[in-house]
TIRO-2110 file (N, C-alpha, C; in Angstrom, 1 decimal):
// TIRO-2110
82.2, 105.8, 108.1, N, 1, A
82.7, 106.5, 106.8, CA, 1, A
83.6, 107.7, 107.2, C, 1, A
84.8, 107.6, 107.1, N, 2, A
85.9, 108.9, 107.4, CA, 2, A
85.7, 110.0, 106.2, C, 2, A
85.2, 111.0, 106.7, N, 3, A
85.2, 112.3, 106.0, CA, 3, A
86.4, 112.8, 105.4, C, 3, A
86.7, 113.4, 104.3, N, 4, A
87.6, 114.0, 103.7, CA, 4, A
87.1, 115.4, 103.2, C, 4, A
87.6, 116.4, 103.4, N, 5, A
86.8, 117.7, 102.7, CA, 5, A
88.0, 118.5, 102.1, C, 5, A
87.8, 118.6, 100.9, N, 6, A
88.8, 119.5, 100.1, CA, 6, A
88.1, 121.0, 100.3, C, 6, A
89.2, 121.9, 100.1, N, 7, A
88.7, 123.4, 99.8, CA, 7, A
89.8, 124.1, 99.0, C, 7, A
89.8, 125.2, 98.4, N, 8, A
90.8, 126.1, 98.0, CA, 8, A
90.9, 126.1, 96.7, C, 8, A
90.3, 125.3, 95.9, N, 9, A
90.0, 125.3, 94.7, CA, 9, A
89.8, 127.0, 94.2, C, 9, A
89.7, 127.3, 92.6, N, 10, A
89.2, 128.5, 92.1, CA, 10, A
89.7, 128.6, 90.8, C, 10, A
89.6, 129.6, 90.3, N, 11, A
90.0, 130.3, 89.2, CA, 11, A
91.2, 131.2, 89.3, C, 11, A
92.3, 130.7, 88.4, N, 12, A
93.3, 131.4, 88.3, CA, 12, A
94.1, 131.5, 86.8, C, 12, A
94.8, 132.7, 86.9, N, 13, A
95.2, 132.8, 85.4, CA, 13, A
96.4, 131.8, 85.3, C, 13, A
97.3, 131.7, 83.9, N, 14, A
98.1, 130.8, 83.8, CA, 14, A
99.6, 131.3, 84.3, C, 14, A
100.1, 130.4, 84.9, N, 15, A
101.3, 131.0, 86.1, CA, 15, A
101.1, 131.3, 87.4, C, 15, A
99.6, 131.1, 87.7, N, 16, A
99.5, 131.3, 89.1, CA, 16, A
99.4, 130.5, 90.1, C, 16, A
99.0, 130.3, 91.4, N, 17, A
99.3, 129.4, 92.4, CA, 17, A
97.7, 129.4, 93.0, C, 17, A
97.8, 128.0, 93.4, N, 18, A
96.6, 127.8, 94.5, CA, 18, A
97.2, 126.7, 95.5, C, 18, A
96.4, 126.8, 96.6, N, 19, A
96.5, 125.7, 97.7, CA, 19, A
95.7, 125.1, 98.0, C, 19, A
95.7, 123.5, 97.6, N, 20, A
94.1, 122.9, 98.0, CA, 20, A
94.7, 122.3, 99.3, C, 20, A
93.4, 122.2, 100.3, N, 21, A
93.3, 121.4, 101.5, CA, 21, A
92.6, 120.2, 101.7, C, 21, A
92.8, 119.3, 102.4, N, 22, A
92.1, 118.3, 102.6, CA, 22, A
92.0, 118.0, 104.0, C, 22, A
91.0, 118.4, 104.5, N, 23, A
90.9, 118.1, 106.0, CA, 23, A
89.9, 116.7, 106.1, C, 23, A
90.9, 116.1, 107.3, N, 24, A
90.0, 114.9, 107.6, CA, 24, A
89.4, 114.9, 108.9, C, 24, A
88.2, 114.1, 108.9, N, 25, A
87.0, 114.4, 110.2, CA, 25, A
88.1, 113.8, 111.2, C, 25, A
87.9, 114.5, 112.7, N, 26, A
88.7, 114.6, 113.8, CA, 26, A
88.4, 113.1, 114.5, C, 26, A
87.8, 112.2, 113.8, N, 27, A
87.7, 111.0, 114.8, CA, 27, A
88.7, 110.1, 113.9, C, 27, A
89.5, 110.3, 112.8, N, 28, A
90.3, 109.7, 112.6, CA, 28, A
91.7, 110.4, 112.3, C, 28, A
93.1, 110.1, 112.4, N, 29, A
94.1, 110.6, 112.2, CA, 29, A
94.6, 110.6, 110.8, C, 29, A
95.0, 111.6, 110.0, N, 30, A
95.7, 111.3, 108.7, CA, 30, A
96.8, 110.2, 109.0, C, 30, A
97.5, 110.1, 110.1, N, 31, A
98.6, 109.3, 109.9, CA, 31, A
98.1, 107.7, 110.1, C, 31, A
96.9, 107.4, 110.1, N, 32, A
96.2, 106.4, 110.4, CA, 32, A
96.3, 105.5, 108.9, C, 32, A
96.2, 106.3, 107.9, N, 33, A
96.1, 105.8, 106.4, CA, 33, A
97.5, 105.8, 106.2, C, 33, A
97.6, 104.8, 105.5, N, 34, A
99.0, 104.0, 104.8, CA, 34, A
99.7, 105.4, 103.9, C, 34, A
98.5, 106.0, 103.1, N, 35, A
98.9, 106.9, 102.2, CA, 35, A
97.8, 107.7, 101.8, C, 35, A
98.1, 109.0, 101.8, N, 36, A
97.1, 109.9, 101.4, CA, 36, A
97.5, 110.7, 99.8, C, 36, A
96.5, 111.0, 98.9, N, 37, A
97.0, 111.4, 98.1, CA, 37, A
96.2, 112.5, 97.2, C, 37, A
96.5, 112.9, 96.2, N, 38, A
95.5, 113.9, 95.4, CA, 38, A
95.4, 113.4, 93.9, C, 38, A
94.4, 113.2, 93.4, N, 39, A
93.8, 112.8, 92.2, CA, 39, A
93.1, 114.1, 91.4, C, 39, A
92.9, 114.1, 90.1, N, 40, A
92.4, 114.9, 89.5, CA, 40, A
91.4, 114.2, 88.3, C, 40, A
90.3, 115.2, 87.8, N, 41, A
89.6, 114.4, 86.6, CA, 41, A
89.4, 115.8, 85.8, C, 41, A
89.7, 115.6, 84.4, N, 42, A
89.3, 116.8, 83.5, CA, 42, A
88.3, 116.4, 83.0, C, 42, A
87.6, 117.1, 82.4, N, 43, A
86.0, 116.9, 81.5, CA, 43, A
86.5, 115.8, 80.5, C, 43, A
85.7, 115.0, 80.5, N, 44, A
86.0, 113.9, 79.3, CA, 44, A
87.3, 113.1, 79.4, C, 44, A
88.0, 113.2, 80.7, N, 45, A
89.1, 112.4, 81.0, CA, 45, A
89.0, 111.4, 82.2, C, 45, A
89.8, 110.5, 82.0, N, 46, A
89.6, 109.8, 83.2, CA, 46, A
90.5, 110.3, 84.6, C, 46, A
90.1, 109.9, 85.6, N, 47, A
90.8, 110.4, 86.7, CA, 47, A
92.2, 110.1, 86.7, C, 47, A
93.1, 111.0, 87.4, N, 48, A
94.4, 110.8, 87.0, CA, 48, A
95.4, 110.7, 88.3, C, 48, A
96.3, 110.2, 88.6, N, 49, A
97.1, 110.4, 89.9, CA, 49, A
97.8, 111.7, 89.8, C, 49, A
97.6, 112.6, 90.8, N, 50, A
98.7, 113.6, 90.8, CA, 50, A
99.9, 113.7, 92.0, C, 50, A
99.6, 113.0, 93.4, N, 51, A
100.5, 113.4, 94.2, CA, 51, A
100.1, 112.3, 95.3, C, 51, A
101.1, 111.9, 96.2, N, 52, A
100.8, 111.3, 97.4, CA, 52, A
102.0, 111.3, 98.4, C, 52, A
101.6, 110.9, 99.7, N, 53, A
102.4, 111.1, 100.5, CA, 53, A
102.1, 110.2, 101.4, C, 53, A
103.2, 109.1, 102.0, N, 54, A
102.9, 108.1, 102.9, CA, 54, A
103.0, 108.4, 104.3, C, 54, A
102.8, 107.5, 105.0, N, 55, A
102.8, 107.8, 106.6, CA, 55, A
104.1, 108.3, 107.2, C, 55, A
105.2, 107.8, 106.3, N, 56, A
106.8, 108.1, 106.7, CA, 56, A
107.1, 109.4, 106.1, C, 56, A
106.1, 110.1, 105.4, N, 57, A
106.3, 111.4, 104.6, CA, 57, A
107.0, 111.3, 103.2, C, 57, A
107.0, 110.1, 102.6, N, 58, A
107.7, 109.9, 101.3, CA, 58, A
106.6, 110.5, 100.3, C, 58, A
107.1, 111.0, 99.4, N, 59, A
106.3, 111.7, 98.2, CA, 59, A
106.5, 110.9, 97.0, C, 59, A
105.3, 111.2, 96.3, N, 60, A
105.6, 110.9, 94.8, CA, 60, A
104.9, 111.9, 94.1, C, 60, A
104.9, 112.3, 92.8, N, 61, A
104.1, 113.0, 91.7, CA, 61, A
104.1, 112.5, 90.6, C, 61, A
103.2, 113.0, 89.8, N, 62, A
102.9, 112.6, 88.7, CA, 62, A
103.8, 113.3, 87.7, C, 62, A
104.4, 112.9, 86.5, N, 63, A
105.6, 113.5, 85.6, CA, 63, A
105.0, 115.0, 85.4, C, 63, A
103.8, 115.2, 85.3, N, 64, A
103.1, 116.0, 84.5, CA, 64, A
103.2, 117.5, 85.7, C, 64, A
103.4, 117.0, 87.2, N, 65, A
103.4, 118.1, 88.0, CA, 65, A
104.7, 118.4, 89.1, C, 65, A
105.8, 117.5, 88.6, N, 66, A
106.9, 117.5, 89.1, CA, 66, A
107.4, 118.7, 88.9, C, 66, A
108.1, 119.4, 90.1, N, 67, A
108.6, 120.8, 90.2, CA, 67, A
107.9, 121.8, 90.2, C, 67, A
106.4, 121.5, 90.3, N, 68, A
105.1, 122.5, 90.1, CA, 68, A
104.4, 122.5, 91.5, C, 68, A
104.3, 121.1, 91.7, N, 69, A
103.1, 121.0, 93.0, CA, 69, A
104.2, 120.3, 94.1, C, 69, A
103.7, 120.8, 95.1, N, 70, A
104.0, 119.8, 96.4, CA, 70, A
103.1, 119.5, 97.6, C, 70, A
103.3, 118.4, 97.7, N, 71, A
102.1, 117.9, 98.7, CA, 71, A
102.7, 117.8, 100.1, C, 71, A
101.8, 118.0, 101.2, N, 72, A
102.5, 118.2, 102.3, CA, 72, A
101.2, 117.8, 103.5, C, 72, A
101.7, 117.9, 104.6, N, 73, A
100.6, 117.7, 105.8, CA, 73, A
101.0, 118.3, 107.0, C, 73, A
99.9, 118.5, 107.7, N, 74, A
99.9, 119.1, 109.0, CA, 74, A
99.3, 118.2, 109.9, C, 74, A
100.0, 117.7, 110.8, N, 75, A
99.7, 116.3, 111.6, CA, 75, A
98.6, 117.2, 112.8, C, 75, A
99.0, 118.2, 113.2, N, 76, A
98.4, 119.2, 114.5, CA, 76, A
96.9, 119.3, 113.8, C, 76, A
96.7, 119.8, 112.4, N, 77, A
95.6, 120.3, 111.8, CA, 77, A
94.8, 119.2, 111.2, C, 77, A
95.6, 117.9, 111.2, N, 78, A
95.1, 116.8, 110.6, CA, 78, A
94.3, 116.8, 109.0, C, 78, A
95.4, 117.7, 108.5, N, 79, A
95.2, 118.1, 107.0, CA, 79, A
96.3, 118.0, 106.2, C, 79, A
96.0, 117.7, 104.9, N, 80, A
97.0, 117.5, 103.9, CA, 80, A
96.6, 118.8, 102.8, C, 80, A
97.9, 119.0, 102.2, N, 81, A
97.8, 120.1, 101.3, CA, 81, A
98.4, 119.8, 100.0, C, 81, A
97.8, 120.7, 99.1, N, 82, A
98.7, 120.5, 97.5, CA, 82, A
98.9, 121.9, 97.2, C, 82, A
100.2, 122.4, 97.1, N, 83, A
100.7, 123.3, 96.9, CA, 83, A
100.9, 123.5, 95.4, C, 83, A
99.8, 124.4, 94.6, N, 84, A
100.2, 124.2, 92.9, CA, 84, A
100.8, 125.5, 92.6, C, 84, A
101.8, 125.5, 91.7, N, 85, A
102.6, 126.7, 91.4, CA, 85, A
102.5, 126.5, 89.8, C, 85, A
102.6, 127.6, 89.1, N, 86, A
103.1, 127.8, 87.6, CA, 86, A
101.8, 127.0, 87.2, C, 86, A
100.6, 127.2, 87.4, N, 87, A
99.2, 126.5, 86.9, CA, 87, A
99.4, 126.8, 85.6, C, 87, A
99.0, 125.4, 84.8, N, 88, A
98.5, 125.8, 83.3, CA, 88, A
97.1, 125.6, 82.9, C, 88, A
96.8, 125.8, 81.9, N, 89, A
95.4, 125.3, 81.3, CA, 89, A
95.0, 123.9, 81.5, C, 89, A
96.1, 123.2, 81.4, N, 90, A
96.1, 121.4, 81.1, CA, 90, A
95.7, 121.0, 82.5, C, 90, A
96.2, 122.2, 83.7, N, 91, A
95.8, 121.6, 85.2, CA, 91, A
94.6, 121.8, 85.4, C, 91, A
93.6, 122.4, 84.7, N, 92, A
92.1, 122.5, 85.1, CA, 92, A
91.6, 121.1, 85.0, C, 92, A
90.8, 120.7, 86.2, N, 93, A
90.3, 119.9, 86.7, CA, 93, A
89.6, 119.9, 87.9, C, 93, A
88.6, 118.9, 88.3, N, 94, A
88.4, 118.7, 89.7, CA, 94, A
89.2, 117.9, 90.6, C, 94, A
89.7, 118.5, 91.6, N, 95, A
90.8, 117.8, 92.2, CA, 95, A
90.1, 117.2, 93.4, C, 95, A
90.5, 116.0, 93.9, N, 96, A
90.1, 115.0, 94.7, CA, 96, A
91.2, 114.5, 95.5, C, 96, A
90.8, 114.6, 97.1, N, 97, A
91.6, 114.0, 97.9, CA, 97, A
91.5, 112.3, 98.1, C, 97, A
92.4, 111.8, 98.8, N, 98, A
91.9, 110.2, 99.0, CA, 98, A
92.9, 109.7, 100.0, C, 98, A
92.5, 108.7, 100.5, N, 99, A
93.3, 108.0, 101.7, CA, 99, A
93.1, 106.5, 101.3, C, 99, A
94.5, 106.1, 101.3, N, 100, A
94.2, 104.5, 101.3, CA, 100, A
94.9, 103.8, 102.4, C, 100, A
94.2, 102.9, 102.2, N, 101, A
94.6, 101.5, 103.4, CA, 101, A
94.9, 100.2, 103.2, C, 101, A
95.4, 99.3, 103.7, N, 102, A
96.1, 98.0, 103.2, CA, 102, A
94.4, 97.3, 102.8, C, 102, A
93.3, 97.4, 103.8, N, 103, A
92.2, 96.8, 103.7, CA, 103, A
91.5, 97.1, 102.5, C, 103, A
91.2, 98.4, 102.3, N, 104, A
90.1, 99.2, 101.5, CA, 104, A
90.9, 100.0, 100.2, C, 104, A
92.3, 99.9, 100.2, N, 105, A
92.7, 100.5, 99.1, CA, 105, A
92.6, 101.9, 98.9, C, 105, A
92.4, 102.7, 98.0, N, 106, A
91.7, 104.2, 98.0, CA, 106, A
90.4, 104.1, 97.8, C, 106, A
90.1, 103.9, 99.3, N, 107, A
88.5, 103.7, 99.7, CA, 107, A
88.1, 104.6, 100.0, C, 107, A
88.6, 105.9, 100.5, N, 108, A
88.0, 107.0, 101.2, CA, 108, A
88.4, 108.3, 99.8, C, 108, A
87.4, 109.0, 99.6, N, 109, A
87.5, 110.0, 99.2, CA, 109, A
86.5, 111.5, 99.5, C, 109, A
87.3, 112.5, 99.1, N, 110, A
86.4, 113.7, 99.3, CA, 110, A
85.5, 113.8, 98.1, C, 110, A
85.0, 115.1, 98.0, N, 111, A
83.9, 115.4, 97.3, CA, 111, A
84.4, 116.2, 95.9, C, 111, A
85.7, 116.6, 96.0, N, 112, A
86.3, 117.2, 94.9, CA, 112, A
86.3, 118.6, 95.2, C, 112, A
87.2, 119.7, 94.6, N, 113, A
87.1, 120.8, 94.3, CA, 113, A
87.7, 121.4, 93.1, C, 113, A
87.1, 122.3, 92.3, N, 114, A
87.4, 122.7, 91.0, CA, 114, A
88.4, 123.7, 90.9, C, 114, A
89.2, 123.2, 89.9, N, 115, A
90.5, 124.2, 89.7, CA, 115, A
90.6, 124.8, 88.1, C, 115, A
90.4, 125.7, 88.0, N, 116, A
90.2, 126.5, 86.6, CA, 116, A
91.5, 127.5, 86.2, C, 116, A
92.2, 126.9, 85.2, N, 117, A
93.1, 127.7, 84.9, CA, 117, A
93.1, 128.6, 83.7, C, 117, A
93.0, 129.9, 83.8, N, 118, A
92.6, 130.6, 82.4, CA, 118, A
93.7, 130.8, 81.6, C, 118, A
93.5, 130.9, 80.3, N, 119, A
94.9, 131.1, 79.2, CA, 119, A
95.2, 132.7, 79.2, C, 119, A
END
């Protein structure tokens, strides 16, 4: 089982920034996944898509975060990132990184990291 480990969450004021990291276990390259992405789940709500990046580097974002969040990766560090700017209370959630393969779909998930944005 591939391990994905998120970090970087925390408490920030409205308008602030955070950068989340998702480190992949050294036994597998992040480029071996078709896609990697970020999802989030707020209290009482379903998990929702935030952003993804393909092996080729194509990115996609949820409308709610476009222009504020940026997904990226560092293959040398085998790590994916989510830079979050202009944070709003509606962004408060547990953020999960995930990896997609043709055979398993979004079958690999991290444990999640809490992001709380105070008004």
